[in-house]
C-alpha positions in Angstrom: 139.3 151.8 120.2 139.6 148.6 118.3 142.1 145.3 118.8 142.5 142.6 116.5 145.0 139.7 117.2 145.9 135.9 116.4 146.5 133.5 119.3 148.9 130.6 118.3 147.0 127.9 120.6 150.3 125.8 120.9 151.9 126.7 124.4 154.6 125.2 126.1 153.6 124.1 130.0 154.6 127.1 131.7 152.6 129.2 129.7 149.4 126.7 129.7 149.6 126.9 133.3 149.9 130.4 133.7 146.5 130.6 131.3 144.7 127.6 133.6 145.6 129.9 136.6 143.4 132.7 135.0 140.1 130.4 134.2 137.3 130.6 136.5 135.5 127.8 138.0 133.1 126.9 134.9 136.0 127.5 132.4 138.0 124.9 134.6 135.2 122.3 134.5 134.6 122.9 131.0 138.0 122.3 130.4 138.2 118.8 132.1 134.9 117.9 129.8 137.1 117.6 126.7 138.0 113.8 126.2 141.5 114.5 124.5 144.2 116.4 126.2 144.8 118.1 123.0 141.3 120.0 122.7 141.9 120.6 126.4 144.9 122.3 126.0 143.4 124.1 123.1 140.8 125.5 125.3 142.6 126.5 127.8 145.0 128.6 125.7 142.6 130.4 124.1 140.3 130.8 126.9 143.6 132.3 128.7 144.8 134.5 126.3 141.6 135.8 125.7 141.7 136.8 129.4 145.0 138.3 129.0 144.1 140.3 126.2 140.9 141.6 127.6 142.8 142.4 130.8 145.0 144.5 128.9 142.0 146.6 127.0 140.7 147.2 130.5 143.1 146.7 133.2 143.4 144.3 135.8 144.2 140.8 136.2 142.9 138.6 133.9 141.6 136.0 136.4 139.6 138.7 137.9 137.8 139.6 134.7 133.9 138.4 134.8 133.0 136.9 131.2 129.2 135.8 130.9 127.6 134.5 128.0 123.8 136.1 127.0 120.8 133.8 126.1 122.3 132.9 122.6 125.9 132.4 124.1 127.2 135.4 123.0 130.1 136.4 125.6 130.2 140.0 127.3 131.8 141.8 130.2 129.4 142.6 132.2 131.6 144.9 134.1 132.6 146.9 130.8 129.5 146.9 128.6 130.7 149.6 126.4 132.8 146.9 124.9 132.0 144.2 122.5 134.5 141.1 121.8 134.4 137.8 119.6 136.8 134.6 119.4 136.8 132.1 117.0 138.9 129.2 116.7 140.1 126.8 114.4 142.9 124.1 114.8 145.9 125.7 116.5 145.1 129.2 115.7 142.2 131.7 117.3 141.3 135.0 116.3 140.1 137.7 118.6 138.5 141.0 117.8 137.2 143.8 120.7 135.9 147.2 119.5 133.9 149.8 121.7 130.4 150.8 121.3 129.7 148.5 118.1 128.4 145.2 118.0 131.5 142.3 116.4 131.6 138.8 115.1 134.4 137.3 113.8 135.6 133.6 112.0 138.6 131.5 111.4 138.8 128.3 109.3 141.9 126.1 108.0 140.7 125.5 104.7 140.1 121.9 104.7 139.6 120.7 101.4 137.4 117.3 102.3 135.1 119.5 104.1 134.5 122.2 100.9 132.3 120.1 98.8 129.1 120.6 96.9 126.8 118.4 99.2 127.9 120.8 102.4 127.4 124.0 100.5 124.0 123.1 99.2 123.1 122.5 102.8 124.4 125.3 104.2 124.4 128.0 101.9 122.0 130.6 100.3 120.9 129.2 96.6 122.4 132.3 95.2 125.6 131.4 96.9 125.8 127.6 95.3 125.2 128.9 92.3 128.2 131.8 92.4 130.4 129.0 93.9 129.7 127.2 90.7 130.4 129.8 88.4 134.1 130.3 90.1 136.9 129.6 87.6 138.5 126.0 88.2 140.6 125.6 91.0 138.4 128.4 93.1 136.1 126.2 94.8 138.2 125.9 98.2 138.9 129.7 98.3 135.3 130.4 97.7 133.5 128.3 99.7 135.7 129.1 102.9 134.6 133.0 101.7 131.4 132.1 102.0 131.7 129.9 104.9 133.5 132.6 107.2 131.6 135.6 106.1 128.4 133.9 107.1 129.6 132.9 110.6 130.8 136.2 111.1 127.9 138.3 110.4 125.6 135.7 112.2 128.0 136.0 115.3 128.3 139.5 114.8 123.9 139.8 115.3 124.3 137.3 118.2 121.8 135.2 117.5 123.1 132.1 117.3 121.6 129.3 115.3 118.4 130.9 115.6 119.3 133.0 112.8 119.4 130.6 109.5 122.1 130.4 107.1 120.1 130.8 103.8 118.2 134.2 105.4 121.3 136.4 103.8 124.0 136.1 101.2 127.5 137.2 100.8 129.8 137.3 98.2 132.2 134.2 97.6 134.9 135.8 95.5 137.8 137.7 96.9 135.8 141.4 97.0 133.9 140.6 100.5 130.1 141.9 100.4 127.1 141.6 102.2 124.8 141.1 99.8 121.2 140.4 101.3 121.7 141.0 104.8 120.2 143.8 107.3 121.6 147.2 106.8 124.3 148.9 108.8 127.0 146.2 108.8 130.4 146.2 107.8 132.6 143.0 106.1 136.2 142.4 105.5 137.6 139.0 104.6 141.3 137.9 104.7 143.9 135.5 105.4 145.3 135.6 108.8 147.9 132.8 108.6 148.7 130.4 105.5 146.0 128.0 105.0 143.4 129.6 107.1 140.6 132.1 106.1 139.2 134.8 108.4 136.3 137.3 107.8 135.2 140.4 110.3 132.1 141.7 110.8 131.6 145.0 112.5 128.2 147.5 113.3 131.0 150.4 112.9 133.0 151.0 109.8 134.9 148.1 109.0 138.2 147.1 110.9 140.6 146.0 108.0 143.7 144.4 109.0 146.7 145.9 108.0 149.1 143.5 106.0 152.0 144.5 108.3 151.0 142.9 111.1 154.2 141.6 112.8 154.1 139.0 115.5 155.0 139.6 119.3 155.1 137.0 122.3 153.1 137.5 125.6 152.4 134.2 126.3 154.8 131.3 125.7 154.4 131.1 121.6 153.6 134.3 119.8 150.6 136.4 120.2 150.3 137.9 117.1 148.5 141.0 116.5 146.6 142.1 113.4 147.2 146.2 112.9 144.0 147.6 112.5 143.6 150.6 110.3 
């Protein structure tokens, strides 16, 4: 079993309130700590839609789900240990993936050209990745930068070790072909554009889930909650 979906975080008042009603005490407290209303609403939207989607997988009410985090901050379902899921967000979109019986990590980023600079690359990426970026054809730096960024983030999230695992301890490809070049064995990587202007990557401990280009939009909470079909 596998499921991948793209959540639109720009919800109307009714849908946002429905999402809020599903949150547990710690989630509501976290929502209130956001300084800006837009950030608070995005948090409520992604946590509410996460709960709704997981409830579809396991049955029951979104509000009744118990979601916990391990010592490294990776979320899990204590009542459904066979399921692994991950959630990543950037601006108005969130990427969700759930699989059965395998670890998984995902990352989505808006391709911000101001962030994709050589200084950031040299600080965060392995030397071989920086060299590969510098060898890309002119005009492909931003795409290559976010290919590298999302692939590395997805891999670390799949491992579940958080920031304790250094980003320069492994290497990924920066070009169109998504490859884990120097990493632990047994992991699969795919890279894709979930929406115009965004880049995403997915790493699983099972044969790779490849999003289908024929993904269609459906609406279950307010704005579109868009499934990305897994092949």
